[in-house]
Each structure stands twice: as structure tokens, then as C-alpha cells.
N, C-alpha and C positions, 0 to 999 in steps of 0.2 A: 587628501580629501577622502572622507568616508564614503562607502558605496551607497549608503542611504541618501547622502547628498547628491551623488551621481544620478540616482533615480529621479530626484526632485528636479535637477537641472535639465535632464534629457527627456523627461516624460512630456507627452502631449497634454496640455492642460485640461482639455475636455475629457480625457480618458484617465484622469488622475486616480479615480477610485477603482480602476480595473487593473492596476499594476500589483505586483506581489507586495504584500504588507511586510516588507523587510524588517522594519523597526519592531513591529509587533512580534514577529517570529524570533528576533533576537531577545526580546524581553521574556518570551516563553522559554528560551534556552536557559537564561539565567535563573528563571523560576524553577525549572527542572533540576538545575545544578544544586540549588539550595535544598530542594526536596530530597535529592539523593543523599546529601551529607547530613541532613537533619532527621531523617526517618529513623535512624538507629538510636537516637537519644531523646530524652524528654518524656513527659507523660503522654497518655493517649490523647488528651484534649489538645495539647499543643502541637501534635503532629499534623502535618498537612494531609487533607483528604486524598490528594493525588498520589500519595505514596504507594497505594496498592496497585497502581497501574504502571506498566513498564514505560519509562520515559520515551523509548523509541516509538511505542504505539501511540502515545499522546502526540508526539511531534509529527508522525506520519499522518495522523488525522488532520492536524492543522495544515500540513502541506497539501493534502488531498483537496481541502476546501479552496486553497489558493489556486491549485491546478485546474479545478473545475471552473472557477471564476474566470481565469485567464483564457481557457479553451473556449468557453461559451462566448465570451466577448469577441475573441478572434474570429470565430465562425461567423457570427452576425456581421461584424465589420468587414470581413473579407467578401461576403456575399454582396453587401451593399456597394463596396468599391468596385468589385468585378463587374457588377451590373452597370454601374455608371461608366466604367471603362469600355464595356462592350457597346453601349449606346454612343459614346463619344467616337469610337472607331468607325461606327456606321456613319455617323455624321461627317467624319473626315473623308470617308470614301465618297459620300454624296457630294461633298464640297469639291473634291477633285473632279467629279464627273461634270459638274456645272456650277461653279462658284458664283457666277454672275447672273444665274437664272433666278430672278426674284418674282417671276409672274405666277409660279405655281407653289404655293406654300406646302410644306411637308407636314404630314400629320404628326401630332405629338407622340413621343415615345413613352410608353407606359411600362414601368418595371415593378415587379412584386417579388418579395423575398421567396414566395412559394414557388415561383417559376423555375428556380434553380434548386436541384436536389441538395439537401443538407449533407455536408460531409460527415463521415462517421465520427462520433465523439470519441474522446480519449477513453481508454478501457476501464477506468475505475468508476465506481458507483457515483452517481451525481447527487448533489445536495439540492433539494428544492429551494432552499433559502438562497444559496449562491446563484442558481439559475435565474430565479425571479429578480434578484437584485441586479443582475447584469442586463436583463431585458428591459427593466424599468429605467436603466441609466443611472440609478442611485444605489449606492452600497448602503444597506441598512444595518450593517454591523458596526456598532459603536467602537469596536476595537480597532477599526481602520482609521479612526479620527486623526491620529498623529501622523499617518502616512500622507494625508491630504492637506494638512494645515499649511505647510510651506507652499504648496501649489495653489491652494484656493486663494491665498492672498495675492497671488500674481496671475490669477486666472485671466486668460486672454484667448478668445475664440480664434482658432486657426481659420475659421470662416471669415471673421472680421478682419483678419490680417491679410489673407491671401486670395480670397475668392472675389469674383465679380458677380454681383447679384442683379436680378432684373430690376427695372426702374421702379416697379411697384414696391419693392422692398428696400430701396435705397434711403427712404426717409427714416428708417430705423437707425438710431445711433447707439443703442444699448449693446455694448460689446460683452456684457456679462449676463446674457440671457440664459434661461434654463437649458439643461441638456436636451430636452425634448424639442424645444424651439430651434436650437442650433442644428440638431439632427434633421429636422424637417426642412430647414433652409438649405442644408447640404444636398438633400435629395431634390430640392426645387429646381436645380439647374438641369436635371434630366427629366423632370415630370411637370412641365409647364402646362397649365390649363388654357392659358390665353393663346388663341390660334395665331393672332397677329404677331405677338412677341416671339412665338416659336419660329415663325418664318423669318423675322428679322434676325434672330439669334443665329440660326443655322445658315443664313446667307452671309454671315460676317466672319472673315478670317481672323479678325482681332479677337472676337469673342471665343472662337475655337481655340486660339492660342491660350487665352486665360483659363479656359476649361481644362486644357491639357496640363498646364502648370499646376492647377488645383489637384487634379487626379494624381499626377506624378508625386506631388508633395505628400498626399495622404497615403499612397502606396508605400513610399519610403518610410513614412512614420509607422506604418503597420509592420514593416520589416524591422525597424528599430525596436518596436514594441516587443516583438518576439525575441530579439537578441538580448534586450535588457532584462526581460523576465527570466530567460534561461540562465543568464549570468547570476541573477539574484538567487535562483534555486541552488546553483552550484556553490555560491559563497555562503549561503546560510547553512547548507548541509555541511560544508567544511567546518564552519564554526561549531555546529552541533557535535560533529565527530571529535573536535579538539577539546571542547569544554566538558562533554558528557562521557568522553572516552568510548565512542562507538565507531563502527565502520559502515555507516549507512549511505554515505555519499554516492559511491560508485553504484551500489545496488539500486538505489532509488532513481538516480539519473538514468541508468540504462533501462530499467524496467518500466518506468512510468513517465518521466519527463521527456526523454528522447522519443518515446512512442506516442506521446500526446500529439494531437493534430497540429497545433501551431509550430511544433519543433521538429516535425518530420522533414527529412531531406526533400521528399517530393513536394511538400507544401511550399518549402522555400524556393524550389525550382520553379513551381507554377507562379509564385509571386514575382520572381525575377523575370520570368517570361512576359508577364503582364507589364512590368516596368519597361522592358525592352520594347514592347509594342508601342507604349506611350512615347518613348524616345523617338522611335521611327516616325510616329505621327507628327511629332514636333518638327523633325527634320523635313518632313514633306511640306508642312504648312509654312514654316518659318525660315529654315536655313538652306533651302534648295537642295535637300538630300545629304547635307554634311552632318553625319551622325556625331562626329567628335565635337563639332561646334554646338549641336543640339544638346548633347550630354553636359557640356560645360555650362551652357545657358541655364539648363534646368537645375543643375546642382547649385547654382548661385542662389536659388530660391529656398534651399534647405537651411534649417537652423544649424549652427555649428555644434558638433557633438562635443560635450564636455568630457574629457578623458579622465578616467579614474586612475590616479597615480599614487604610489606609496610615498609617504613623507620620509624625508631624511630626519635624522635625530636633531639637526640644527633647526629645521622648520618647526619641529615639535617644541623645541626650546624657545624659539621666538614666540610661538603661540602661547606658551605658558607665561612668558614675560608680559605679553600684551594683555593677558587676562588678569594676571596677579600683580604685575609690576614689582616682581620680587626683588629686583636689584635695589630699589629705593627704600622700601620698608619704612616709610614715614611720609613726610610732607615735602612737596615740591616747593620751589622758590615762590611760585605764584599762589601758594597756599591751598592748592587743591589736594584733598585728602586721598591717599592711595590705599587706605584701609579697605580690605575686601568687604567688610561688613557695612561700609558706607558707599559702596559702588552704586552708581545710578542704575536703577532697575526699570522695567516697563511700568508705566503709570506714574513714576516719580516725576516731580517737577524739576526741570533742568536747573542745575546748580548755578547760582549767581554769586560772583565774588563779593564777599562782604566788604563794606566800607566803614570808615571811621571819620568823624568830623573833628577837626582841630582848630583851635583859636590862635591867631597870630596878630601882631600889631597891624598887619595889613588887612586883616579880616578873617573870616572863617572859611576854611577850605575842606573839601571832602576828598579823602585819599583812600585808596584800597588798603585793607588791613594787612596784606602781605608786606607792605612797606615797613611795618612795625613787628614783623614776625621774628622768631629767634634765628631763622635761617638768614634773613637779611642782616640782622645784627651781627651774626657770625661773619658774613661776607664783608661787612664794613670794617670789623676789627682786623680781619686778615689783610685787607687792602691798606689799612692804616699801618700795620706792621711792615708791609712791603715798602711803602713810601718812606717810612722812618729808616729802614735799612739802606735804602737808596741814598738818603741824604746824610745820615750820620756816618762819618768815616770810621770804619772798623778794620779795613784791610789796607795794605800799602798800595796795591795796584787797583785802578778803577774797574778793570774787567773782572777781577775777583770780587770786588765789592758788589758790582751789579749781579754777578752770578750767585753770590750768597743770597741777595734779596730775592732773586728768581727762584732759587732752590727752596727757600723758606715758604714763599708764596705757593708754589706748586705742591709742596709737601702738606701744607695746611689745608689746601683745597682738596687734595686727595684724601686726607685723613677725616675731614669733616663732611665730605661729599656735599658741600654747599651748592655746587653745580655738578652735573654728571662727570664721571671719571674721564670718559673719552674727550669731553669738551676741554677739561683741564689739560689733557695731553696735547690737544691742538693749539693751545696757547703757547706751548714751549717753543716751537720754531719761530713764532712771531716775536716773543720776548728775546730769544737769542739774537735775532737780527737787529731789532730795535735798540737793544742795550749793548750791542757790540761786545759780546763775551768771548767770541772765538779769537784765537791767536794762531799765528803761523807755527807749524811744527818744528821748523828749523830756527836756530838762534839767529837774531836776538829776540825771537818770539813777539814780533810786533802785532798789534791788533789788526784783524781783517776788517775791510770795509764792508758795507751792507751787502754788496753784490757777491763778493767772495764768501761771506758768511752764509748767505742763502744757499749757495751750492754745497757748502760744507754741512749745514744742518740737515738738508734734505737727503744728502748722501748717507748721513748717519741714521736716518729714519728707515730707509729701505735697504736692508742688509740680507745676507743669506739666512739670518735668524728668522726674519719674517717669512721667507719662502719655506723654511722648515715648519713654521706654524701653519701656513696654508696647506702644506703637504699633509700634515697630521689631520687637519680638518677635512681634507678631501678623502683620505682613507676612512675616516669615521662616517662621512656622508655615504660613501659607496657601500660600506659594510651594513649600514642601517637600511639603506634603500633596498638592498637585495636580501634583507632579513638574515644575513649571515651571523651578525652579532647575537641576534635573538635566538637563532637555532642553537648556537654553541651554548649560550647561557641556559636555555631551557633544557638542553640535554644534560648539562651538569646538575642543574637543580632537580631534575627528575630522578636522579640517583640518590638524592638526599633523604628520601623516605618521608615519614610524617612525625618524627620526634622533634619537638620544638628546638632543642639545643642544636641538633644536627642541621635542621633547616636554617637556623639563624647563622651558623658559621658558613654554611654553603652559600647563602645569599651575600654575606660579607666577602667571601672569597671571589665570587663572581663579580661583585662591584669593584673590587680591587684590581682584578685582571682586566676588566672592561676599561677601567680608568687608565691602566697602563697602555692599552692599545688604542683607545679612541678618545682619551683625555678625560680628566675628572669633571669637566664641564658637562660632557654628554652622558657619561656613564649613569648618573642617578636617574636621568630621564628614561633611559633604557630599562634599568632595573625596576623602577617603580611601575612601569608598564607591565613587566613580566609578573610581578607579584600581585597584580590587581585581582585575579580570580581568588587568590588566597585571602586577601583582605576582605573581599565581598562576603566570604563565608565565615569570617570570624565575628564574634559578638561585638556589639558597640562598646567602646572603651576597653577593649582587650589589651592586656599588657604585651601580648605577642605582636600585635600591630605596631605598637610604639617601639618595641625592641627591634623589629625588622627594619622599620623606616630609619630609626636612629642608627642601627648597625650599617645600613647601606650608605648613609651620609658619612659616618666616621670612616668606614672602609674606603669610600671614594677619596677622602682626604689622604688616607695612607697610600692608596693607589696612585695619587698624584705625584708621589716621589719615586715610583718604580721604574720609570723610563724617561728619556729626555723629552719625549713629546706628550707625556702624561698630563702636564699642566703648563700654563704660560710662564710661570716663574722658572721652571726648568729650562725653558728655551732662553730666557734672559740670562740665566746662570751660564749656560754654554757659551753665549756670546761674550761673557766677561772673562771666563777662565782661559788661560794661555799656558800650555796648549789645551785645547778642548779635550775632555775625556772621551774615550771610546765608549761605545754602547756596552762592550764587555766589562769595562771598568765600572760603569754606572750600575749594571746589574749585580756585579760582585759586591758592591757596597749597599745598594738600596734594597735588594730582595731579602737578605737576612734581617735587616732592620724592619722592613715591612711585615714580614711573616711573624716575627716575635711581637711586634706592636699589635698586629691584628689579633693574635691569640690573647694578649693581655686585655684588649678592649672587649673581646668576646666574653672573657671572664667577668669584667665589670658589668656588662649588660645582663648576664645571667644572674649575678648577685643582686643587682638593683631592681630589675624588672620582674625576675622570677617568671619568665614567660611560659613555663611548663604547666602551671596550675590550671587544670580544667580546660586545656586547649586542645581542640581537634583541628588538625591541619589538613587542608585539601591538597593532595599531591599535585605538583606541576607536571604536565605531560609534555614530552618532546614532540616536535613537529615530525610527522611521518612522511611528508612529501619528499621525493628523491631530490638530491642536489642537482640543480640545473647547470647547463653549460655556462650560463652567465655567472652563476655563483662560483663555479670553479675558476673562471677567468679572473674575477675580482679577488678571490682568495690567493691565487698564484701571484697576481700583481702586488698584493699587500705583503705577502710573505717575502717576495723578492725585494721589495723596497726596504723592508725592515732589515733584511740580510745585507743589502748594500750599505745601509746606515751603520750597521754593526762593523762593517769592513771599511768604513770611510777613510780611516787613516792609511790603510794599505793601498787604497784606491785614490789617494790624494793627487797623484800625478795625472790621473785620468779625469776625475770629476771636480777636484779642487776643494769642494766643501759639501756638507750634508744638504745645504739649501739647494744646490744644483741637482742632487739626486731627487729631491722632493718634486722637481718639475716633471719627472717621469710619470707618476700616477695622475698628476693634474692633467697632463696632455692626453694620456690614454683614456681616462674616464670621461673627461669632457669632450675630447675629440671624437670618441666613438658613440657619444650620445647616451652613455650609461647615466651620467649626470647632466643636468640641463643648466641653462643660464639662470633659471629661477633658483636652482639649488645653489649656484654660485652666489647669487644675491642674498640667499638665506644664511650664508656663513656668519658667524658672530663677529662682524666687522668692528664692533666697539672694543672687543678684546684686542684685535689686531692694531687698531689705532692707539689703544692704551700702551701696548708693548712698543710700538714705533715711537711714541712720544717719550717713553722711558729711555729708550736707546739714545735718542737725541739729547735728553737731559744728561745722561752719563757722559756722552761725548763732550757736551758743553762744560761740565764740571771739570773734566780732565783737561780740555784744551785751555781753559782759562787759568789753570794753575791752582784753582781753589782746592781740588782734591789733594794735590801734593802738599799744600800748606796745612790742611786739616789733619791728614793722616800723620804728618810729621808731629803735630801736637799730641795726637792720641798715642802714637808709638812711644813718645817720651814718657808717658804716664803708665804704659803697660809693659815696658821693656823688662821690668824686673820679674814679670810673670813668666811661667813656662808656657810652652805651646799649648799644653792641655788646659792650663788655667785660662788662657786667652780664648780657647775654644768654648769653655763652659760659660765665660762671661758673655761672649757674643751670642751664644745659643740662647741663653736666658733672655737677653735683650731683644733678639729677633722674635722669640716666642711671644713676648708681651706685646710688641708692636704689631705683629701679624694677627694677633687675636682681635685687635680693635679696628684694623684697617684691612683692605684687600691683600691677600697673599701676594699677588703680582705687584701691587704698589709697594709693599714692604721690600720685596726683592729689588725693585727698581731703585729704591732710595738707599738701601743699606749695603747691598752686595758689592757695588763698586768701591765703597769705603773699606769693606772687609778685605777685599782683594789687595788694595794698596797697603793696608796695614800688614797683611801677610807677606808682602814683598819686602818690607822694611825690617823684618825680624833678622836676627843674626843667622838663623837657619830658616830661610824663606820657605813657607808652605802656603802660598796664597790660594792654590786650588783646594787644599784641604779645608781651609776656613770657609771658602765660598760653598763647597759641597755640603759641609755641615749646616751652613746658614740656609741654603735652599731646602734642605730636608726639614729644618725647623719651621720654615714658612708653611710647608704642608702639614706639620704637626700641630699648628695653631687651630683648634677647633672647639673652643669653649663657648662661643656665642653663635646665635643664628646667623649673624652677619660675617662669621669667620669662614669665608670661602664659598664658592658656588654650590657645592653639595649641601651645605647646611641651609643656604637660602632656599634651595629647591625643596628640601625636606620640611622646613617650617611651613611651607605653603601647601603641603599635601593635605587634602581634605577627604573626609569620609562621605558616603552618599547623602548624608543629611546636611552637608556644608560645614561641619565642625572640623577644626584642625586636629590632626592626630597628636601633634607635639606642641609644646609651649616652651617659652624661654627657660623655665625652671628645669625642664628635662635636659636642655643643652648644658646648663651650668653644672648640674649635679653629676652628669656623666662626661661632659666634654672636658671639664677642668682636670679631673684625674687622668683621663685618657691622654691629654696633652702632656701632662707631667711625666707619665710613664713612657710616652714616646720619646720625650727629651732624654730621659734616662737611658733608653736603648741607643739613641743616636750618639751620646757622649761616651758610651762604653763599647757596644758591639760595632757601631758605625765608625768610631774613632779607630778601633783596631783594624777594621777592613780597609779604611783609607790609608793607614800606615803600610799595611801589607801590599796594597795595590800601587804604592809608590807615589802617592800624592804629597 
């Protein structure tokens, strides 16, 4: 959640215009950033007028206005509340002296702001405009509009919610009264003119209790007001220092913010003392002196504070999918368009599903149009093929016949995405049980009944491979939540300088390494966030913008082959290979292939985009904050976990499998509260379900005997080819298939078949063929739908809402990139695999 949202959620609605204008200050920072980088170019008329002023001076002036506004409001509000608290405490004392004496009414208590000396203002010069706007209760600066929009729509008077008013005022039901009326009503409880109502009020313990609650809530709101604004100053100064490359934060906070009246330690201490007095009064009137119970009762009347918390990369990814629905890139089954240009906006009429009238011998019927859509037609054709394969005998054994029908059904559903990928995966265990495709592992391989098949299929879905996937997601979430990944990435990119070709290769290298460590699903989200300042300052339609975004997407695909946890298909391949390769073996093969492929793709982007023409690059600056203890802890756990994974074969007698090692970071990060339950819920569970369904499909195909039969037929046709020839054939086949369907789906369908073919060769090399196959899954990147990085890149938009990239950009750069990567895999990769003993 952004801090600007935190202000909206935690602010007192009646005081909304008196909080720091955080969003406006952020806009000013971005304006100053553009001014700095544009002032050196262009003609005199196109240069911004503000260029002759130092950005720090401009920003300090804006901060001064906010500080004056906040200080003036705090002084007035504090005097009002302290006067009410003093009057309340006197009434509590009088109630203790004679709470039942109603014969002698007490005179009304009159309070005036002038009776209490005004605390000294904060030391900077005051703006008459800011002071007047605070006293009037209305902020007359139009620049504050966007700060109050979210609050004004939910405006609810704390008086209307929490206060008890005299009978004469209870007839009013308007809870959205003006600020002046609300303020006068708040003072009404301590300044009644009616003598009889005063006497009745001060003789009633119930009314005293309600007044105590009201004063307590408002004093706590005032305390929160000061805390929230101080945090706002600190955060906006930090953003200014980062974007404009200054060191203003500590100087301004120490010299001006912390010395201003609302933020002084003595001011806070005085406020705390008043709150303590109110708690004591409540204990006296209500809880018979029990201060703990009094504090507990009073705190129950406070609104819950909405905590500002940094997102994990998975939560950001889910937010992107919810906004753009990038995974579908088309129409859903019910016909609702997921095109961003047709997304429902404010003021649009709600979409109604279109209908179509058809004539039949039984009459005319109105049906929804989606029943006649291409997606529905595709689904009907797939189901028809499924039932034909079930009924037409093609295999000798019924379990193999049923398994073939299920395999074709699932493969076609995955390839066409007629229904979501993870939903197709969930149908696999159902079909395995209903069609009785599982057999006993021992001879004579009799078919399992439904009960035994259920246990077998669900055991196949939850394996150490899934735990390895969860462990990788946990490391990525912890690194992103503590900003470790961003710190490392910005440090590397800050060394790249401002030469377009250097900046491009640096961004590609960072994307590839990030994919290797936190998966190629999360890496593009991280990298696109880092380059946002650079994109903001490039001209519209710049080739550099296109080259960097395309480079990050293609590099993330390449990075998806660099480590066993870099992509879901790698985890699937590890589950298939026997014995599973060590991390050292994987690095020995994948890193040379990845580095060479990355350099070739970089050359393609330089030649086709020519990003250096008239391009001025805004340098990316590293984070200057020191590494915290939490960041060190997360880093040590991450490095230790990867080290244990690398040594998993040597530690097999202790841990058994890499999936067991993956439990260590999960327990540490979630057990210690570094990651929360919400972070766990935000994991990409659709990917996990997809992988689990694929594992169960592989187990079913193997158990039924279908895999043995099919691979026997394929081996008979390719046995005349050499190992290298078979490698090239399968590499090309996988590249084509993985271009049009998900990389993970391609791995789930083809790699078990490739492994079995490799086992049946005269010189078996099953792991070599599977390793080459999984590398080719990551190399398929010719279309926007070819992998998660491409889908993320195609949805990236500029500030005007226009996409940076289009399908033609992927075809013209992605196709040659895929072919060159395949060439590297079947040459350099093949040699490394032979040397490593695969």
C-alpha cells in the first residue's frame, strides 16, 4: 500500500485539508526531475521557467508552506482540546464531590482561545495564505484537491459518530455539515448557554463518561495527526533525495520539522500527559480506579490504524494481473472483453452480456452470444475429440486408451486456453480417478480402484518439487519486501552510466540475474519498477524505451534457464530427471549458454532499435540508506538456502531432497513475522496448481503404460539418428510448441516423453535431452504470449496510457532471438552437458 493511501485511510475526515499534501509534493518532485534533465537541451522557449531556480530551494519553499499549515492547525486544535479537557476534569472533580446533588445547578463553563497563551510558532516565516486557510477551516489552495478527494467522498464527522449532543441538537441528522458547524458543535459540550441543561449534564455520570470518551478520542487523533505528518515529511524528503540526487532529508528534518511545535518532544509529552489525565478520569467515573480496564475500554473507541507495509513482488504481480488481466490477452468464455482499451471506466454504463435470438421448430429462443463464440466452439470441438478417443479403440489396454483421451483433452485445453490453465490442471486428478488410468507398480500391473487411485494421484501432486517452488517464491517475497533485490539492482545499474548501449546491457544483465534468483515471473515486475524514472524522462515513442523494455523481457526469459528455481519449467525438469542434477551442474551448463545468448540478443536490439540516436539517459541512483539488521538476516538466510541447495546431493543423507531444504526459509520468514499470512496468500498459487496438475499427469501417463508404448514407437523411428541429431530434432520441436503455449505447459507435456526416449537409446542420455528441452522452453520468446516476461512487457504503458510495445516488436526481435538461442543450446550447451557427464 502506498503512503498516500495510508494518509487517506488514517486521517481524521474533518481535518483532511490540514494534512501534508503528500501526492502534490511527489508531483513537484517529478516536475523538478524533468526540469533538471531538460534544462540543458532544447531552445529557450521550450525550456521550463523553473530551470533558473535551484530544485532544493523550490522544494523547501513547498515544504515550508506545508509545515506552516500543519503547525498552525495543530496549535489551534490543541488549545481547543486542552480547554475542553480542563473543563471536563473540573466537572469530574465536582461530580466526585457531590454527584447526587442536583439542587444547586453549577454555572456554565466559558472557554475562549484567548484565555490560554499561544504556544510559540515554528521558527520559519509564516505564510498569510496558509495561516488564513487553516483558521477558516478550508484550504483555499487548489493544488490540495487530489489530497482530499478520497477523503471527502467518505467524509463522516467524528462528532456524528462518537459524540453525545444536547437534546436541542439531536434533531439534526446531517452528518456532512460544514467544518464551522461541526467545530461549533464540538465546543458546544463545554459551552452550554442553557442553565437547566448544564445542571442536568454535569449531574449525570453517564454524560461525563461520554464526554471523556469524546475528548480521549480527539486527543489520540491529534497525536496520530502529528505522527502521520512527521512520517509524511520524512518519506517525501527521502523520495526527493533519491530522485533529484540531494541530501536534504536529514538537514530539513533536524532543523525545521523536529523543531516545529507539533513535533517537539515536549509537545508530545504534554499531549501524553493530558491523555493520561483523561484515562484517570475515566477510571474514577467508570471502572472504580482500574486504570488498565479504563485504558482498554477507551482504546476500543479508537479507529484501527491502517499500517503502511511494503508490498512483495508477488502482491505487485497480482495487482498487475487484476488491472490488466495479462494472462488471458483476449476474451473469456462468457464473452467479456479483457482489452484494456475497453475496460469499464467511471461514468460508463455497466456492460450487459449481448444476446442472440434463434429460431427452432419449438419456437424462438434468446441465448447469450457467448454460446456461439469461438471459445465455446473450440471447447465443443475439444470435448468431441475427447469422447471420440474414449470410444474408438486405438490402444490394446483400456487404461492406456483412457489415458490417451485424457492427455489429448488436457493438452488441447492448455494449448488453446479455452478455460484457465490452472482449472485444466484441477481436472486431471478428477479424470485420473474416474477413468481408472492408474495401475499397480508391481506385476501384473492390475488397474487400481477409485479409492487407491485417489491416494496415488494426490500423492503425485504434492511432491518435493512443489516445496522447492514454494521455497523459491518465499525467497523472492522476502528479498522484495526488504528491498534487497531493488538495492542490488539499482547499485549495479548506477554503475552503467548514461550511454544507451551500456544502460541496455546493464538492464538486461540485472533482469537475467534477478530471474535466476527470484524467478523469471517476478523479475520483470522488479526491473520495470526500477527503470520507471528513466522511462519518465525519455521522449514519447523513444526507441530506447522500447529497447529497454524488450531487453528486460527477453533477458528474463534467458534468466529463466540459469538456475533450478528460475522458472516453473525448471522445477518440473528436476522432478523428471533421474538422478536430479546438482546446482553446480546446472550452473556449468546454463550460465555459458545464458551469457552468450544475452550478448547476441543485445546485438539484435542495438541493430534493430538503434536506441542511441538523440537519447539522453537519466542515471539510476543507488539507495544510500545503510543495510539494516533485518536485511542482513534475510540475505544470510537466502545465501545459506542456496548454498544448501547447491550441496543437496552431498547432504542427501541429512535432508533427503531439495524440497525439504526449502522448508527452512519458509519457517524462518513466516515464523518470525518477516512475511505475513497475507504475503503467503499472495503467492502465485495458479502456477503452483499448474505445476501440481502437470506432475499428476506425468505420473498417470507413466503408470498407465501409455508413456512406455508411445516412446517405444518414437524410438523405433529415431533410432537411426545420432544423439546429436535427436537433440536437434527435439530442440526444434519444443521451441515451436513452447512459442505458442506456456513454457511450463510445454515442459509438462513433452519432457516426460523426451526422458523416456533418452532412456531407450543404445547409449542412454535421458538427462541430457531433458536438460536441452527445458533450456529450449525458456528460449521460446517470439510472441507476447510466450512466457510470463513477455506478457508483462506487452502490458507496460507510458503515462498517456499507450503501450510501449506491440506484437510486431516481439515477432521481429523475438524470432531471431529464439533461433540464435537454440543455436547456442545445441552447440555450447551440448558440449557443456557432455563434459558434465549427462
